[in-house]
C-alpha positions in Angstrom: 11.0 13.3 -6.7 10.2 10.6 -4.2 6.7 9.8 -3.1 5.3 7.3 -0.5 2.7 4.9 -1.8 0.3 3.2 0.7 -0.5 -0.3 -0.6 -3.0 -2.7 0.8 -2.6 -6.5 0.2 -5.9 -8.2 1.0 -5.8 -11.9 2.1 -8.0 -14.4 0.3 -10.9 -15.6 2.4 -11.2 -19.1 0.9 -8.5 -21.7 0.4 -6.8 -21.2 -3.0 -8.4 -17.8 -3.4 -5.9 -15.3 -4.7 -4.8 -12.2 -2.8 -5.4 -8.8 -4.3 -3.5 -5.6 -4.0 -4.7 -2.0 -4.1 -3.0 1.4 -3.9 -4.8 3.4 -1.3 -2.9 6.7 -1.7 0.2 8.5 -2.8 1.8 11.0 -0.4 4.6 13.6 -0.6 5.9 12.9 3.0 6.3 9.7 5.0 4.4 11.0 8.0 1.3 11.6 5.8 1.5 8.0 4.6 1.9 6.7 8.1 -1.1 8.6 9.3 -3.2 7.3 6.4 -2.0 3.7 7.1 -3.1 4.0 10.7 -6.6 5.3 9.7 -6.9 2.5 7.1 -6.1 -0.2 9.7 -8.9 1.1 11.9 -11.4 0.3 9.0 -10.0 -3.0 7.8 -7.6 -5.3 9.5 -7.9 -8.2 7.1 -4.7 -7.8 5.2 -1.3 -6.1 5.1 -0.6 -2.4 4.7 2.8 -1.3 3.4 4.3 2.1 2.6 6.7 2.0 -0.4 9.1 4.8 -1.2 9.1 5.3 -5.0 10.5 7.7 -7.6 7.9 9.6 -9.7 8.3 8.7 -13.4 10.4 5.6 -12.8 9.3 2.2 -14.2 9.7 -0.7 -11.8 9.8 -3.8 -14.0 9.4 -6.2 -11.1 7.5 -4.0 -8.7 8.9 -2.1 -5.8 
């Protein structure tokens, strides 16, 4: 089964500050994930939002 993961990568504020990533939600359909991405951008524009299609139960050794 495929799911769509909404991921947020926050940019560091200060020089040499590391970025951090957060999973904001997991959705069964891509339109649901796109809607959530749009709503998230309204609340916080200081970072990057991505939607990643992933298989449930699969291990991604180097991320997806």
